[in-house]
C-alpha positions in Angstrom: 0.0 0.0 0.0 1.4 3.4 -1.0 1.8 5.6 2.1 0.6 9.1 1.2 -1.4 10.5 -1.8 0.0 13.5 -3.7 -1.3 17.0 -3.1 -0.7 20.7 -3.9 2.4 22.5 -2.6 1.5 24.3 0.5 2.9 26.9 2.9 3.6 25.7 6.4 1.0 26.1 9.2 -2.0 27.4 7.1 -1.6 24.8 4.3 -4.4 25.2 1.7 -6.8 26.9 4.1 -6.7 30.3 2.4 -6.9 28.9 -1.2 -10.0 26.8 -0.2 -11.7 29.6 1.6 -11.1 32.1 -1.3 -13.0 29.8 -3.8 -13.6 26.2 -2.8 -15.1 25.4 -6.2 -12.1 26.5 -8.1 -9.8 24.9 -5.6 -11.6 21.5 -5.9 -11.6 21.7 -9.7 -7.8 22.4 -9.7 -7.2 19.5 -7.3 -9.3 17.1 -9.5 -7.5 18.1 -12.7 -4.1 17.6 -11.0 -4.7 14.4 -9.0 -7.9 12.7 -10.4 -8.7 10.1 -7.7 -7.4 11.3 -4.4 -5.3 14.1 -3.0 -4.1 15.3 0.4 -4.0 18.9 1.6 -4.1 20.8 4.9 -7.4 22.5 5.9 -6.9 24.4 9.0 -5.1 22.1 11.5 -6.4 19.0 9.8 -4.8 16.7 7.2 -7.5 16.4 4.6 -8.0 13.8 1.9 -10.3 14.7 -0.9 -12.0 11.6 -2.4 -12.7 11.8 -6.1 -13.2 8.2 -7.2 -16.7 6.7 -7.0 -15.4 3.4 -5.7 -13.9 5.3 -2.7 -17.2 7.3 -2.3 -19.0 4.0 -2.0 -16.5 2.7 0.5 -16.8 5.9 2.7 -20.5 6.4 2.5 -21.8 2.9 2.5 -19.9 1.7 5.6 -21.5 2.2 9.0 -20.1 4.3 11.8 -17.9 1.4 13.0 -15.5 2.4 10.2 -16.5 6.0 9.2 -18.1 8.6 11.4 -19.6 12.0 10.8 -16.7 14.6 10.9 -16.3 16.1 14.4 -14.4 19.2 13.2 -17.6 21.3 13.1 -17.4 24.6 14.9 -19.4 25.6 17.9 -21.8 27.6 15.8 -23.2 24.6 13.9 -23.5 22.6 17.1 -25.2 25.6 18.7 -27.5 25.9 15.8 -28.7 22.3 15.3 -27.6 20.6 18.5 -27.8 16.8 18.3 -30.5 16.8 15.6 -30.5 14.2 12.8 -27.9 16.1 10.8 -25.2 16.0 13.5 -26.1 13.1 15.9 -24.4 9.8 15.7 -24.5 6.2 16.9 -27.4 4.6 18.7 -28.9 8.1 19.4 -29.0 8.9 15.7 -30.7 5.6 15.0 -33.4 6.3 17.6 -34.1 9.7 16.2 -34.2 8.4 12.7 -36.7 5.8 13.6 -39.0 8.4 15.1 -38.7 10.6 12.0 -39.0 7.9 9.3 -42.8 7.5 9.2 -43.1 11.2 8.6 -41.2 10.7 5.3 -42.6 7.5 3.9 -44.2 7.6 0.5 -47.7 7.0 1.8 -47.6 10.1 3.9 -45.9 12.1 1.2 -48.7 11.1 -1.2 -51.1 12.6 1.3 -49.3 15.9 1.2 -49.3 16.3 -2.6 -52.5 18.3 -2.8 -51.4 20.6 0.0 -48.1 21.2 -1.8 -50.0 22.0 -5.0 -52.4 24.4 -3.2 -49.5 26.3 -1.6 -47.7 26.4 -4.9 -50.7 27.9 -6.7 -51.1 30.5 -3.9 -47.4 31.4 -4.0 -47.4 31.7 -7.8 -50.2 34.3 -7.6 -47.7 36.6 -5.9 -44.9 36.1 -8.4 -44.3 39.2 -10.5 -45.2 38.7 -14.2 -43.5 40.4 -17.1 -40.7 42.0 -15.1 -37.3 40.7 -13.7 -37.2 39.4 -10.1 -34.9 37.2 -8.0 -36.6 33.8 -8.2 -34.8 32.4 -5.2 -36.5 34.5 -2.5 -40.1 33.5 -3.3 -39.1 29.9 -3.9 -37.5 29.8 -0.5 -40.5 31.2 1.2 -42.7 28.7 -0.5 -40.5 25.8 0.6 -40.5 27.2 4.2 -44.3 27.2 4.0 -44.4 23.6 2.8 -41.9 22.2 5.4 -43.6 23.9 8.3 -47.0 22.5 7.3 -45.6 19.1 6.5 -43.3 18.5 9.4 -44.6 20.8 12.2 -48.3 20.2 11.4 -48.9 23.9 11.5 -50.1 26.1 8.6 -47.8 29.2 9.1 -49.0 32.7 8.4 -47.2 34.9 5.9 -45.4 36.9 8.6 -43.9 33.7 10.1 -42.7 32.5 6.7 -41.1 35.9 5.9 -39.5 36.1 9.4 -38.0 32.6 9.0 -36.6 33.4 5.6 -35.2 36.8 6.6 -33.2 35.3 9.5 -31.8 32.3 7.5 -29.4 34.5 5.5 -27.2 35.7 8.5 -27.1 32.1 9.7 -25.8 30.9 6.4 -23.2 33.6 6.3 -21.7 32.2 9.5 -20.7 29.0 7.7 -19.0 30.5 4.6 -15.3 29.4 4.5 -13.3 32.2 6.2 -9.9 31.7 7.8 -10.2 34.8 9.9 -13.6 33.6 11.3 -12.1 30.2 11.8 -9.6 31.7 14.2 -12.1 33.9 15.9 -14.2 32.4 18.8 -17.9 32.7 18.5 -18.1 34.8 21.7 -16.1 37.6 20.2 -18.6 40.4 19.5 -17.8 40.8 15.8 -20.6 42.2 13.6 -21.0 38.7 11.9 -21.2 36.9 15.3 -23.8 39.5 16.5 -26.0 39.1 13.4 -25.7 35.3 13.8 -26.7 35.3 17.5 -29.7 37.7 16.8 -30.9 35.5 13.9 -30.5 32.3 15.9 -32.5 33.8 18.9 -35.3 34.9 16.5 -35.5 31.5 14.9 -35.4 29.6 18.2 -38.4 31.8 19.3 -40.3 30.9 16.1 -39.6 27.2 16.6 -40.6 27.4 20.3 -43.9 29.1 19.3 -44.7 26.5 16.6 -43.9 23.7 19.1 -46.1 25.3 21.8 -49.0 25.4 19.3 -48.8 21.7 18.9 -47.9 20.6 22.4 -50.8 19.2 24.3 -52.9 18.6 21.2 -54.5 15.2 21.3 -53.6 13.9 17.9 -52.4 10.8 16.1 -50.9 12.9 13.3 -47.8 11.5 11.7 -46.0 14.8 11.1 -42.5 14.8 12.6 -43.3 17.2 15.4 -46.4 15.2 16.6 -44.3 12.1 16.7 -41.6 13.9 18.8 -44.2 15.3 21.2 -45.7 11.8 21.7 -42.2 10.5 22.5 -41.7 13.5 24.8 -44.9 12.7 26.7 -43.8 9.1 27.0 -40.5 10.3 28.5 -38.4 9.3 25.5 -37.5 12.9 24.4 -36.7 16.1 26.1 -37.8 19.6 25.1 -34.2 20.3 24.1 -34.2 17.3 21.8 -37.5 18.4 20.2 -36.0 21.9 19.7 -32.9 20.4 18.0 -34.8 18.2 15.6 -37.2 21.0 14.6 -34.4 23.5 14.0 -32.7 20.9 11.9 -35.9 20.3 9.9 -36.6 24.0 9.4 -33.1 24.7 8.0 -32.3 21.5 6.1 -35.9 20.8 5.0 -36.4 23.8 2.7 -33.0 25.1 1.6 -31.9 22.4 -0.8 -35.3 22.2 -2.6 -35.4 26.0 -3.0 -31.9 26.0 -4.4 -32.6 23.1 -6.8 -35.6 25.0 -8.2 -33.6 28.2 -8.4 -30.9 26.5 -10.4 -33.5 24.7 -12.5 -35.0 28.0 -13.6 -31.5 29.2 -14.4 -30.7 26.2 -16.5 -34.1 26.2 -18.2 -33.6 29.9 -19.1 -30.3 29.0 -20.9 -31.8 26.0 -22.8 -35.0 26.8 -24.7 -35.1 23.3 -26.1 -35.4 22.0 -22.6 -38.2 24.4 -21.8 -40.0 23.4 -24.9 -39.9 19.7 -23.9 -41.0 20.5 -20.4 -44.0 22.5 -21.6 -44.9 19.6 -23.9 -44.8 17.2 -21.0 -46.7 19.2 -18.5 -49.4 20.0 -21.1 -49.8 16.3 -21.9 -49.8 15.1 -18.3 -51.6 17.7 -16.2 -55.3 18.4 -16.7 -56.2 22.1 -17.0 -57.3 23.5 -13.7 -56.3 20.3 -11.8 -53.4 20.0 -9.4 -51.0 17.1 -10.0 -51.5 13.9 -8.1 -49.0 11.0 -7.5 -50.0 9.3 -10.8 -49.3 12.5 -12.7 -45.9 12.9 -10.9 -44.8 9.5 -12.0 -45.6 10.4 -15.6 -43.5 13.6 -15.4 -40.4 11.7 -16.4 -38.6 14.5 -18.3 -39.3 17.0 -15.5 -37.6 14.6 -13.1 -34.6 14.3 -15.4 -34.3 18.1 -15.5 -34.3 18.2 -11.7 -31.7 15.4 -11.5 -29.5 17.1 -14.1 -29.8 20.4 -12.2 -28.6 18.7 -9.0 -25.7 17.2 -11.0 -24.4 20.4 -12.5 -25.2 22.6 -9.5 -25.5 20.5 -6.4 -26.9 22.5 -3.5 -24.9 20.2 -1.1 -21.5 20.5 -2.7 -19.3 18.5 -0.3 -19.6 16.1 2.6 -17.1 15.2 5.4 -16.3 12.0 7.2 -13.6 10.7 9.4 -12.2 7.1 9.5 -12.1 5.4 12.9 -9.3 3.1 11.7 -6.6 3.3 9.1 -8.2 2.7 5.7 -7.1 2.2 2.1 -8.5 4.6 -0.6 -7.3 4.5 -4.2 -4.3 2.4 -3.0 -3.1 4.8 -0.4 -3.1 4.5 3.4 -5.4 7.1 5.0 -4.8 7.2 8.8 -7.6 7.1 11.4 -9.1 10.4 12.5 -8.0 12.3 9.4 -10.6 14.4 7.5 -12.2 13.0 4.4 -13.8 15.4 1.9 -16.3 13.7 -0.3 -17.3 16.5 -2.8 -20.5 16.2 -4.9 -19.1 19.2 -6.8 -16.2 17.2 -8.1 -17.8 13.8 -8.7 -20.8 15.2 -10.5 -18.5 17.0 -12.9 -15.7 14.5 -13.2 -14.9 13.8 -16.9 -13.8 10.2 -16.1 -17.5 9.4 -15.3 -19.5 12.0 -17.3 -19.3 12.7 -21.0 -19.1 16.5 -21.6 -19.7 17.1 -17.9 -20.2 20.9 -18.2 -23.1 20.4 -20.6 -26.6 20.4 -19.3 -28.3 17.3 -20.7 -31.4 15.9 -19.0 -31.3 12.8 -21.2 -28.3 11.6 -19.1 -31.1 10.3 -16.9 -32.8 7.9 -19.3 -32.7 4.4 -17.7 -30.4 3.1 -20.3 -27.7 5.7 -19.7 -28.1 5.5 -15.9 -27.3 1.8 -16.0 -24.0 2.5 -17.8 -22.7 4.8 -15.0 -21.1 4.1 -11.7 -23.9 4.6 -9.1 -21.6 6.6 -6.8 -20.6 9.2 -9.4 -23.9 11.0 -8.3 -25.1 11.5 -4.7 -26.9 14.8 -4.3 -28.6 13.5 -1.1 -25.6 11.6 0.2 -25.7 7.8 0.2 -25.7 4.8 2.5 -27.1 4.7 6.1 -26.9 8.5 6.5 -28.4 9.5 3.2 -30.9 12.4 3.5 -34.2 11.2 5.0 -36.1 13.8 3.0 -34.8 12.9 -0.5 -38.2 11.6 -1.8 -40.1 14.5 -0.1 -37.8 17.0 -1.7 -38.1 15.5 -5.2 -41.9 15.3 -5.0 -42.1 18.8 -3.8 -39.8 20.1 -6.6 -41.7 18.3 -9.3 -45.0 19.8 -8.1 -43.7 23.3 -7.9 -41.9 23.2 -11.2 -44.7 21.5 -13.2 -47.4 23.9 -11.9 -45.1 26.9 -12.6 -44.4 25.7 -16.1 -48.0 24.9 -16.9 -48.8 28.6 -16.2 -45.6 30.4 -17.2 -42.8 30.5 -19.7 -39.7 31.7 -17.8 -37.0 33.8 -19.4 -33.5 34.3 -17.8 -32.9 38.0 -17.1 -29.6 37.7 -15.1 -26.1 36.8 -16.1 -25.8 33.3 -17.6 -22.6 32.7 -15.6 -23.3 32.0 -11.9 -20.9 33.3 -9.2 -21.4 30.7 -6.5 -21.1 31.3 -2.7 -20.3 28.5 -0.4 -22.2 28.2 2.9 -23.8 25.2 4.5 -25.2 24.8 1.0 -24.1 26.3 -2.3 -25.9 29.6 -3.1 -25.8 32.0 -6.0 -23.8 35.1 -4.9 -26.0 37.4 -7.1 -29.8 37.3 -7.7 -31.0 34.8 -10.2 -33.4 37.0 -12.1 -36.1 35.6 -14.4 -39.0 37.1 -16.2 -42.2 35.1 -16.2 -44.5 35.3 -19.2 -48.1 34.1 -18.9 -48.8 31.2 -21.3 -51.9 31.5 -23.4 
């Protein structure tokens, strides 16, 4: 076994920290071009191994926590934000929480939410500007907040609550952008960023507490996630702090990736009129005029699903994941020592020319069954993979198909902003500038 993989030349102490923080997407692209399968660099104080081979991705993500664990390098801000919710918890405790949550995300329950998703989409679209440029991300994010609160809290939020949630998510996201200065600054130091973060967190915690209080004590057998947590709390199997952590996790993680996928889909559709034409043909053929899509309709929206999958390939909202090996492991023929940091980047694998023909080209027909069978299954993992894959993956895809199909039945979108996206890393990958579209009513 070879001892150490190659990596970029680095200055002492800081390693590649500043290069990564300056532009992680360009840095990862450069590492992939130079080293192809695996590379080693220093990120902060940690020896970091970036995994770029789908065989290694499968090894890392499909093994349980006896061999690979969630990375424990996260800063105090993330732990303070989400606590030991599903995203950060591990071991037996994570399995217990996942078991409580799972029925809220099964396909039978999701099918029961389809009409509500459609109703909320129609109501939101009534407020979208027509015939003038607007940043499509903001109203899409408010819509997905509305949907997740209704679906997982069992509460129909008013407009003020939805806006307040969305307004306070931005300063939270800024706290997790790569920044070597912030990395060296404790959270308790009263910088402007830390103050904005603390104020936004306090506001969101108050909103979550209010939503929980509205549900606590209600005699219900409902299967939304909050109702299941509250029944476990009444039985002594959850604390109020655990309920808070899970619902904060659900609020943040449950809407962001779907809103971003839809934002990027509008961007890609605006650049490819031939894709928009095929989408219009499909929604017109599948959806009855004046009727909301049902589960049968969603299954028939095959090209719409391909567009969403291709969007998540080219512009994955979750752009990298981290793990740590509990024991020495071998990846791409190299020894990777226990407790080192593993970076598993969707951004790289989804665009790797060894596994994708013309990877920069937007091509929804990559997702025909025949072409899917020809590819390595771990060259694409927008929701992660293995035991810790995203519990909401089916919920998110159903929601995105409903929103996109209803929007395209009614509108023809035109891209009004720059075709080249400047991307901003945070907990998820955001456009740095507004993604402006113009919606034209279809006749």
